[in-house]
C-alpha positions as CSV (number, residue, x, y, z in Angstrom):
1,M,84.2,-12.7,-37.1
2,L,82.3,-10.3,-39.3
3,R,78.9,-11.7,-39.7
4,F,76.5,-11.4,-36.8
5,V,73.9,-14.1,-37.2
6,L,70.4,-13.1,-36.4
7,L,68.7,-16.1,-34.8
8,L,65.0,-15.5,-35.1
9,G,64.0,-19.1,-34.5
10,Y,64.8,-18.7,-30.8
11,L,61.8,-16.5,-30.2
12,T,59.5,-18.4,-28.0
13,A,56.1,-17.0,-27.1
14,L,54.7,-17.9,-23.7
15,F,51.1,-18.3,-24.8
16,C,49.0,-20.3,-27.2
17,P,46.7,-18.6,-29.6
18,A,43.0,-19.1,-29.0
19,A,42.6,-20.6,-32.5
20,A,44.8,-21.6,-35.3
21,Q,45.6,-18.8,-37.7
22,P,44.1,-19.2,-41.1
23,G,47.2,-18.2,-43.0
24,F,47.6,-17.1,-46.6
25,I,45.1,-18.1,-49.3
26,T,45.8,-18.0,-53.1
27,L,43.8,-15.7,-55.2
28,A,40.8,-17.2,-57.1
29,G,41.7,-20.7,-56.0
30,R,44.9,-20.9,-58.0
31,K,46.7,-24.2,-57.9
32,Q,50.2,-22.8,-58.0
33,V,51.6,-19.4,-57.0
34,E,55.2,-18.3,-57.4
35,I,56.3,-15.5,-55.0
36,P,59.7,-13.8,-55.6
37,F,61.8,-13.0,-52.6
38,E,64.9,-11.0,-51.8
39,Y,67.9,-13.0,-50.4
40,T,70.1,-10.8,-48.3
41,N,72.7,-11.9,-45.8
42,N,71.2,-15.4,-45.9
43,F,67.6,-14.3,-45.1
44,I,64.5,-14.8,-47.2
45,I,62.7,-11.4,-47.3
46,L,59.2,-11.0,-48.6
47,T,57.3,-7.8,-49.2
48,I,53.9,-7.9,-47.5
49,N,51.2,-5.3,-47.6
50,F,50.4,-4.8,-43.9
51,G,46.8,-4.0,-43.0
52,G,46.1,-4.5,-46.7
53,Y,48.0,-1.6,-48.1
54,L,51.3,-0.6,-46.3
55,P,54.3,-2.4,-47.9
56,L,56.6,-3.9,-45.3
57,K,59.5,-6.4,-45.4
58,F,59.2,-9.6,-43.4
59,I,61.7,-12.4,-43.0
60,Y,60.2,-15.8,-43.8
61,D,61.0,-17.8,-40.7
62,T,60.2,-21.5,-40.4
63,G,61.6,-21.4,-36.9
64,A,59.0,-18.9,-35.6
65,E,55.7,-19.9,-34.1
66,H,54.1,-16.5,-34.6
67,T,54.2,-13.7,-37.1
68,I,55.8,-10.7,-35.4
69,L,55.9,-7.0,-36.2
70,T,59.1,-5.6,-34.7
71,K,58.3,-1.9,-35.3
72,R,55.5,-0.9,-32.9
73,E,55.5,2.7,-34.3
74,I,53.8,1.2,-37.5
75,S,50.9,-0.4,-35.6
76,D,50.6,2.7,-33.5
77,L,50.4,4.8,-36.6
78,L,47.7,2.6,-38.0
79,R,45.9,2.8,-34.6
80,I,45.8,-0.9,-34.2
81,Q,44.3,-2.1,-30.9
82,Y,46.2,-4.5,-28.8
83,E,44.2,-7.2,-27.0
84,R,46.7,-8.5,-24.5
85,E,50.3,-8.1,-23.3
86,F,52.6,-11.1,-23.3
87,R,56.1,-12.0,-22.3
88,V,58.2,-13.7,-24.9
89,L,61.7,-15.2,-24.5
90,G,64.6,-13.7,-26.3
91,S,67.7,-15.2,-28.0
92,D,69.2,-16.4,-24.7
93,L,66.0,-18.4,-24.1
94,K,65.6,-16.8,-20.6
95,T,65.3,-13.0,-21.0
96,P,61.6,-11.9,-21.1
97,L,60.6,-9.4,-23.7
98,V,57.3,-7.6,-23.9
99,A,54.9,-8.1,-26.9
100,Y,51.3,-7.2,-27.6
101,L,48.7,-9.3,-29.4
102,A,47.0,-7.7,-32.3
103,R,44.1,-9.6,-33.9
104,R,42.5,-9.8,-37.3
105,I,45.3,-8.1,-39.3
106,R,45.0,-8.3,-43.1
107,L,48.2,-9.3,-45.0
108,D,48.6,-9.3,-48.8
109,I,51.2,-10.2,-51.3
110,P,49.6,-8.4,-54.2
111,E,48.2,-10.5,-57.0
112,K,49.5,-13.6,-55.3
113,V,48.0,-14.5,-51.9
114,Y,46.2,-12.8,-49.0
115,A,45.6,-13.5,-45.3
116,P,42.3,-11.8,-44.3
117,S,42.6,-12.1,-40.5
118,E,45.9,-12.9,-38.9
119,D,46.8,-12.7,-35.2
120,I,50.3,-11.2,-34.8
121,L,52.6,-10.2,-32.0
122,V,53.9,-6.6,-31.9
123,L,57.1,-6.1,-30.0
124,Q,57.1,-3.3,-27.4
125,D,60.6,-2.2,-28.6
126,D,62.7,-3.0,-31.6
127,Y,64.8,-5.6,-29.9
128,F,65.6,-6.9,-33.3
129,R,67.8,-4.1,-34.7
130,F,68.1,-5.9,-38.0
131,E,69.3,-2.8,-39.8
132,E,72.5,-2.6,-37.8
133,Y,73.6,-6.2,-38.3
134,A,72.4,-6.8,-41.9
135,G,72.2,-3.4,-43.4
136,V,68.6,-3.9,-44.6
137,N,65.4,-2.4,-43.3
138,V,63.1,-5.2,-42.1
139,H,59.9,-4.7,-40.2
140,G,59.0,-8.2,-39.0
141,I,59.0,-12.0,-39.0
142,L,56.6,-14.1,-41.0
143,S,55.9,-17.5,-39.4
144,G,56.5,-20.5,-41.6
145,M,53.1,-21.8,-40.6
146,I,51.4,-19.0,-42.5
147,F,51.9,-21.0,-45.7
148,S,51.4,-24.5,-44.2
149,R,48.1,-25.3,-45.9
150,Y,50.2,-25.6,-49.1
151,I,53.2,-27.5,-50.3
152,V,56.0,-24.9,-50.2
153,K,59.0,-25.0,-52.5
154,I,62.0,-22.8,-51.8
155,N,64.3,-22.2,-54.7
156,Y,67.3,-20.3,-53.4
157,D,68.9,-20.1,-56.9
158,R,65.9,-18.5,-58.5
159,R,64.9,-16.5,-55.4
160,T,61.3,-17.9,-55.5
161,L,58.9,-19.4,-53.0
162,T,56.2,-21.5,-54.7
163,L,53.0,-22.6,-53.2
164,Y,51.2,-25.7,-54.5
165,D,47.7,-26.8,-53.8
166,R,48.3,-30.1,-52.0
167,E,45.3,-31.9,-53.6
168,T,46.7,-31.5,-57.1
169,F,50.4,-31.4,-56.3
170,K,52.6,-33.9,-58.2
171,L,56.4,-33.9,-57.8
172,R,57.5,-34.0,-61.5
173,E,61.1,-32.9,-61.1
174,K,63.8,-35.5,-60.8
175,D,66.4,-35.9,-58.1
176,F,64.3,-34.8,-55.2
177,V,64.8,-37.0,-52.2
178,P,62.1,-37.3,-49.5
179,I,63.1,-37.1,-45.8
180,P,60.7,-37.6,-42.9
181,I,60.6,-34.8,-40.3
182,E,58.7,-34.0,-37.1
183,I,56.3,-31.1,-36.6
184,F,56.2,-29.7,-33.0
185,R,54.5,-26.4,-32.2
186,G,54.4,-25.6,-35.9
187,K,58.1,-26.1,-36.4
188,M,60.0,-28.7,-38.5
189,Y,62.6,-30.9,-36.9
190,L,65.1,-33.2,-38.6
191,S,66.5,-36.2,-36.8
192,T,69.9,-37.0,-38.2
193,T,73.6,-37.5,-37.3
194,I,76.5,-35.2,-36.9
195,Q,80.2,-36.0,-36.8
196,V,82.0,-33.1,-35.0
197,L,85.2,-35.2,-35.4
198,P,85.8,-37.9,-38.0
199,D,85.7,-40.7,-35.4
200,S,82.5,-39.7,-33.6
201,V,78.8,-40.0,-34.7
202,A,76.2,-38.2,-32.6
203,P,72.4,-38.6,-33.1
204,V,70.8,-35.1,-33.1
205,K,67.5,-33.4,-33.6
206,L,67.8,-30.1,-35.5
207,L,65.2,-27.3,-36.1
208,L,64.9,-26.4,-39.8
209,D,65.1,-22.6,-39.4
210,T,64.9,-20.2,-42.4
211,G,65.1,-17.4,-39.8
212,A,68.7,-18.1,-39.1
213,G,71.4,-16.8,-41.4
214,L,74.0,-19.3,-40.4
215,P,74.7,-22.9,-41.6
216,L,74.6,-24.8,-38.3
217,L,74.2,-24.1,-34.6
218,L,74.7,-26.8,-31.9
219,F,73.9,-26.7,-28.2
220,N,77.2,-28.1,-27.0
221,N,75.8,-29.4,-23.6
222,T,73.0,-31.5,-25.0
223,H,75.0,-34.6,-26.1
224,P,78.5,-35.9,-25.0
225,L,79.7,-35.9,-28.6
226,V,78.4,-32.4,-29.4
227,H,81.1,-29.9,-28.4
228,P,83.3,-27.3,-30.0
229,P,86.4,-28.8,-31.8
230,Q,89.8,-28.0,-30.3
231,N,90.5,-25.1,-32.7
232,A,87.1,-23.4,-32.3
233,L,87.2,-19.7,-31.6
234,P,85.5,-18.1,-28.6
235,S,83.3,-15.4,-30.1
236,N,80.0,-13.6,-30.2
237,I,78.2,-16.2,-32.3
238,G,75.3,-14.0,-33.2
239,M,72.7,-11.4,-32.5
240,G,69.1,-12.2,-32.0
241,L,66.0,-10.9,-30.3
242,G,67.1,-9.9,-26.8
243,G,70.8,-9.7,-27.2
244,Y,74.2,-11.2,-28.1
245,L,74.8,-14.9,-28.1
246,E,78.2,-16.0,-26.7
247,G,79.9,-19.2,-27.7
248,F,82.4,-20.7,-30.1
249,T,82.8,-20.9,-33.8
250,G,84.4,-23.9,-35.6
251,R,83.8,-26.6,-38.2
252,V,82.2,-30.0,-37.9
253,H,83.5,-32.9,-40.0
254,Q,80.1,-33.8,-41.4
255,V,76.4,-33.4,-41.1
256,A,73.9,-35.8,-42.7
257,M,70.6,-34.7,-44.3
258,G,68.9,-37.8,-45.6
259,K,71.1,-39.4,-48.2
260,F,73.0,-36.1,-48.6
261,S,75.9,-34.9,-46.5
262,Q,77.9,-31.7,-46.1
263,S,81.5,-31.6,-44.8
264,G,83.5,-28.9,-43.1
265,V,80.4,-27.0,-42.1
266,V,81.0,-23.7,-40.3
267,T,79.2,-24.3,-37.0
268,Y,78.3,-22.1,-34.1
269,F,78.3,-23.7,-30.6
270,Q,76.2,-22.3,-27.8
271,E,75.9,-23.6,-24.3
272,L,72.2,-24.0,-23.5
273,D,71.2,-22.5,-20.1
274,T,70.5,-25.4,-17.7
275,T,67.3,-23.7,-16.5
276,V,65.8,-23.8,-20.0
277,N,63.0,-26.4,-20.3
278,R,64.3,-28.6,-23.1
279,D,61.0,-30.3,-23.5
280,Y,59.5,-27.0,-24.6
281,L,62.3,-26.9,-27.2
282,N,61.4,-30.4,-28.3
283,R,64.8,-31.6,-26.9
284,R,66.5,-30.3,-29.9
285,N,70.3,-30.2,-30.2
286,G,70.5,-27.1,-32.4
287,L,69.3,-25.8,-35.8
288,I,70.1,-25.8,-39.5
289,G,69.9,-22.3,-41.1
290,N,69.7,-20.9,-44.5
291,A,73.5,-20.9,-45.2
292,L,73.2,-24.7,-45.3
293,L,69.6,-25.1,-46.6
294,N,70.5,-22.8,-49.5
295,R,72.6,-25.6,-51.0
296,F,69.4,-27.4,-51.9
297,Q,66.1,-26.8,-53.4
298,V,63.7,-27.5,-50.5
299,I,60.1,-28.6,-50.5
300,L,58.1,-28.4,-47.3
301,D,55.0,-30.5,-46.5
302,Y,53.8,-29.6,-43.0
303,Q,50.7,-31.8,-43.1
304,N,52.5,-35.0,-44.1
305,E,55.6,-34.2,-42.0
306,Q,58.0,-34.5,-44.8
307,I,60.5,-32.5,-46.8
308,W,62.2,-33.1,-50.1
309,L,65.8,-32.0,-50.9
310,K,67.5,-31.6,-54.3
311,P,71.1,-30.3,-54.6
312,A,71.3,-26.7,-55.8
313,R,74.2,-24.9,-57.6
314,S,76.2,-24.3,-54.4
315,Y,75.9,-27.9,-53.1
316,R,79.6,-28.7,-53.5
317,E,81.0,-25.3,-52.5
318,I,83.2,-25.1,-49.4
319,F,81.9,-23.2,-46.4
320,V,83.7,-19.9,-46.1
321,Y,84.1,-18.1,-42.8
322,D,85.3,-14.5,-42.2
323,R,89.1,-14.2,-42.6
324,S,89.5,-10.7,-41.2
325,G,88.5,-10.9,-37.5
326,L,86.1,-7.9,-37.8
327,S,82.6,-7.6,-36.6
328,V,81.0,-4.6,-38.3
329,V,77.5,-3.0,-37.9
330,A,75.8,-0.6,-40.3
331,S,74.2,2.7,-39.3
332,G,73.0,5.9,-40.9
333,A,69.9,6.7,-42.9
334,R,71.0,4.5,-45.8
335,Y,72.9,1.9,-43.7
336,N,76.2,2.6,-45.4
337,M,78.1,3.9,-42.3
338,F,80.2,1.1,-40.9
339,I,81.3,0.8,-37.2
340,V,83.6,-1.9,-35.8
341,Q,81.6,-3.7,-33.2
342,N,84.2,-6.2,-32.2
343,V,87.7,-7.4,-33.2
344,L,88.7,-11.0,-32.7
345,P,92.0,-11.3,-30.7
346,N,95.0,-12.5,-32.7
347,S,93.2,-12.0,-36.0
348,P,94.5,-9.9,-39.0
349,A,92.4,-7.0,-38.0
350,A,93.6,-7.1,-34.4
351,E,97.3,-7.3,-35.5
352,A,96.6,-4.2,-37.6
353,D,95.4,-2.4,-34.4
354,I,91.8,-1.9,-35.6
355,R,89.7,-1.3,-32.6
356,R,86.1,-1.4,-31.4
357,D,84.1,1.8,-32.4
358,D,86.5,2.6,-35.3
359,Q,84.5,3.9,-38.3
360,I,85.4,2.5,-41.7
361,I,85.4,5.5,-44.0
362,R,87.3,4.1,-47.1
363,V,87.8,0.7,-48.5
364,G,90.9,0.8,-50.8
365,N,90.5,4.0,-52.8
366,S,86.7,4.0,-52.6
367,P,84.4,5.7,-50.0
368,A,82.9,3.0,-47.7
369,S,79.5,4.5,-48.4
370,F,79.7,2.9,-51.9
371,Y,79.5,-0.5,-50.2
372,S,76.7,-2.4,-48.5
373,L,77.3,-4.4,-45.3
374,N,76.9,-7.5,-47.5
375,D,79.6,-6.2,-49.8
376,L,82.0,-5.9,-46.8
377,Q,81.2,-9.4,-45.6
378,R,82.0,-10.8,-49.0
379,L,85.2,-8.8,-49.2
380,F,86.4,-10.1,-45.8
381,Q,85.8,-13.7,-47.0
382,K,88.1,-13.4,-50.0
383,K,91.0,-15.9,-50.5
384,P,93.7,-16.1,-47.9
385,G,96.6,-13.6,-48.7
386,K,94.4,-10.9,-50.1
387,K,95.4,-7.5,-48.9
388,I,92.7,-5.4,-47.4
389,R,93.3,-1.6,-47.2
390,L,91.0,0.4,-44.9
391,T,90.9,4.0,-43.8
392,I,89.3,4.4,-40.4
393,R,88.2,7.3,-38.3
394,R,89.1,7.1,-34.6
395,G,87.8,10.2,-32.8
396,E,89.1,13.1,-34.9
397,E,91.9,11.1,-36.5
398,K,91.9,9.3,-39.9
399,I,94.2,6.3,-40.0
400,R,95.1,3.9,-42.8
401,K,95.3,0.2,-42.0
402,E,96.4,-2.8,-44.0
403,F,96.2,-6.5,-43.3
404,L,96.2,-9.8,-45.2
405,L,93.3,-12.2,-44.9
406,R,93.9,-15.7,-43.5
407,D,91.9,-18.7,-42.4
408,L,90.8,-18.4,-38.8
409,I,89.1,-21.8,-38.4
């Protein structure tokens, strides 16, 4: 497995803000604002002027209750005062992490929207380490609720997020289908059905989570029919705030989303700790991430508890999983040094004797520094039978390796 999936939607703060956050406001009362975003490794990344002037990159995360700054050195540099210390739960939903509450922070997307006075959490340490696992410098997480006063349209094909004034909004485009959802603690939940196997149908409640770079994650001990298929691979299924997530990776036969459905969905299975309060998690069975949501244009309406979906360009594409068996992290000042973090047993990379902590220094005839982590991920997802030639550094030794990609799930 190459791709470590950063699961931001798990972050659960153990406090309630004193008052609802006002969120972003459009400039001069504009009825419609289009905001461009970067789309990297299945994450929506917005550039936000923090404190009104310092440009930082935030992941737009409908699975997060609170806006979070992961780089405390930035708020310390700006001499921001912290009002209180809190404990938050990490990716395993049980490990406490330390965060501080900073009040009345101004956020701007220049010439688009501004938030004059936001309460945010500042993590004590950078538990996130997004750079290593996505090769991109990100400074924080932007709660989906920050845009909730508007109708929000996500166009993954055009890389735009559009805000509409709800009083004047009219859905003029064809082929959008409305789907009711539930709002709980500022997050959106879809009640639907999943067929892990063709002959089983399980009712499930799934968090809609743009802070997850995967297609689908299921808690395999929350319903008798929700479990890893027989050929699922035991693996590190992701990396989130607080640590690695262990589980299985496989495919489900079908997941329904209103009148739409997707088949052969790459799915990550995690066993939910029995000590976790499922009521706090709204008794959800898992989550839907960007790698599935991006097959649609998505419109979000928080106040009326409804979404609309319309098939996008990738709607009918098959779900592709890594075919190498490699998990790689990025390091260095430009995030173009690549270290093997894990090798899946019995995979092409394992059979080529590639090992943990090997550094990839050449890909074919080109220096590895010419690539981004996303480039490597796409390379290792090429068609079965493609020959991959790597040069690795192991200690003081340089070794050439070759293997053929093949389907692993």
